[in-house]
Steps between C-alpha positions, in 0.01 A plus 500: 500500500775296668597147399296364793189699411153349466465583133708232336816709468708209629707265290283285276677193646418563867182313596229688684130461576252657258122520509315375194157614390294201383176442317199465727493150660825397328730537804533124570545388139751778424694411817507133396634588154770723649608223738530266201733760343721474813393830660456543875139612543299626797124477452345526847160331538239497774218256574148630448145372517302565184122491484294451191125462472517122491807423718770619737868404461756537775873514452499679163851641454499857371784749443573740787586763240254454210665555158852508647781256571869539574801364309867490596701560185748714318389771260676327212223233524218757501381410149479132593288595802254735327449260207365241742127439439290678763757776567420854384814676621748570777392773737701800386546872533614711208552187294743348751415187698460574872680271743294381794705550818622175654338594835159514327554151354605368844190662655272328248674164557472536877129584486418215263701245700277537806171317545333828601206603288613748236296666229549782251422844630458832320816707499491764775672834481394625840459347847710434805828325433580226748778254566437142609680444834450126558417179316598368156465844338713684760689790345265552205325835461162577349181700524242398755129480423213371707267260325212293642608554862851372423828671437673454172839627394526591136851450359551684173733480200506860381638417152189296412257699713380167640458385859438188706286494818625282786289448812703555817440554867490873578733440796782399262495842328662830587494837323786530248621826658552326834680210336729743319565686827602172671738413220663844524534483877672157500 
């Protein structure tokens, strides 16, 4: 694979984003420990309402991608990362750490920066691909689903096989094929 490939074939000194697999419910604590070690960490959270038999609690912050977080580092610091309590491993293929494309990191940041209601969503392999035409998510592509009389766009990170559902107005969406045709005709 080339030097710019997704499988860690780059120089060990060039920083890139990597996905980390964490212990169940250790995403926040592992992220805090990595930040203390001077790593740049992305651990997207969403606000949820949790109900128990005796009470309900609003505003509980939960990870958008359960058991995963992202770290910006060089491969020569891999051992320091994976020895952090709560971290199982870097997401890898064939024993080589897989870089997360910068556009996927920017997509996650953009989604989590908006006050729109987000929530984890099962990874989808099939469905209509759409592009958001207007609003704060303009230009992003995803898979559309219809839930509870509302439209949701599911934006996916293929490497992790994880997705995030964002509720949008159906009028702001267009089929991906039409969006691609407009780009080609301009």
